[in-house]
C-alpha positions as CSV (number, residue, x, y, z in Angstrom):
1,M,6.2,-3.1,-10.3
2,I,2.8,-4.5,-9.7
3,R,0.1,-5.0,-12.4
4,L,-3.3,-6.6,-12.3
5,A,-3.5,-9.9,-14.1
6,A,-7.0,-11.1,-13.0
7,E,-9.3,-10.7,-10.1
8,G,-7.1,-11.2,-7.0
9,L,-4.0,-12.1,-9.1
10,Y,-1.1,-9.7,-9.9
11,F,2.0,-9.7,-12.0
12,V,4.9,-8.6,-9.8
13,R,8.5,-7.7,-10.7
14,F,10.8,-7.7,-7.7
15,D,13.8,-5.3,-7.5
16,G,17.0,-6.9,-8.8
17,N,20.3,-5.6,-7.8
18,E,22.2,-6.2,-11.1
19,V,19.6,-7.8,-13.5
20,T,16.0,-7.2,-14.3
21,L,14.0,-10.1,-12.7
22,P,11.1,-11.7,-14.6
23,L,7.5,-11.1,-13.7
24,E,5.9,-13.5,-11.2
25,L,2.2,-14.2,-10.8
26,V,1.1,-13.8,-7.1
27,S,-2.2,-13.7,-5.3
28,I,-3.5,-11.3,-2.7
29,G,-3.1,-14.0,-0.1
30,E,0.6,-14.3,-0.8
31,M,1.0,-10.5,-0.5
32,L,-0.7,-10.5,2.9
33,E,1.5,-13.3,4.3
34,T,3.3,-12.7,7.6
35,T,6.0,-14.5,9.5
36,E,5.4,-16.2,12.8
37,E,6.3,-12.9,14.5
38,E,3.6,-11.1,12.4
39,Y,6.2,-9.3,10.3
40,K,4.8,-8.6,6.8
41,L,6.8,-10.1,4.0
42,W,5.9,-7.5,1.4
43,R,6.9,-3.9,1.2
44,F,4.7,-1.6,-0.9
45,F,6.8,1.6,-0.9
46,D,9.8,2.6,-2.9
47,T,11.8,3.8,0.2
48,I,11.5,3.3,3.9
49,E,11.2,7.1,4.3
50,E,8.1,7.0,2.0
51,R,6.6,4.3,4.1
52,D,7.3,6.1,7.3
53,K,5.8,9.3,5.9
54,W,2.6,7.4,5.0
55,I,2.4,5.8,8.5
56,E,2.9,9.2,10.1
57,W,0.0,10.5,8.0
58,L,-2.1,7.5,8.8
59,D,-1.5,7.7,12.5
60,A,-2.1,11.5,12.7
61,P,-5.4,12.5,14.4
62,S,-7.9,13.7,12.0
63,K,-9.2,17.3,12.3
64,P,-13.0,17.6,12.7
65,R,-14.8,19.6,10.1
66,V,-17.8,21.8,10.7
67,I,-20.5,21.5,8.1
68,S,-23.4,23.9,8.2
69,L,-26.8,22.3,7.7
70,V,-28.6,25.6,7.4
71,R,-29.0,27.1,3.9
72,P,-27.8,30.7,3.6
73,T,-30.6,33.2,3.0
74,K,-30.6,35.3,-0.1
C-alpha cells in the first residue's frame, strides 16, 4: 500500500508474511534507489506476472494513427 503524505513523501506498508507491518514514511529518492548492479530495490506490482504484462505492453511498438486534417464537406 502506498499513500501520499506530502509532496515527494509517501506512507508505505510493506507486505508482511504473518503480521500486518506498520506504515513507514519514505521519499521518492528512496523508492528510486538501486543496487551497485543497477537492480531496483522497489517493486510496484502485486505479482511478477502483472509487472511482466506491463513491461510487454510498454515495449510493444506503437501503431501509427492516421488523422485527417481535412474537414468533411456537408
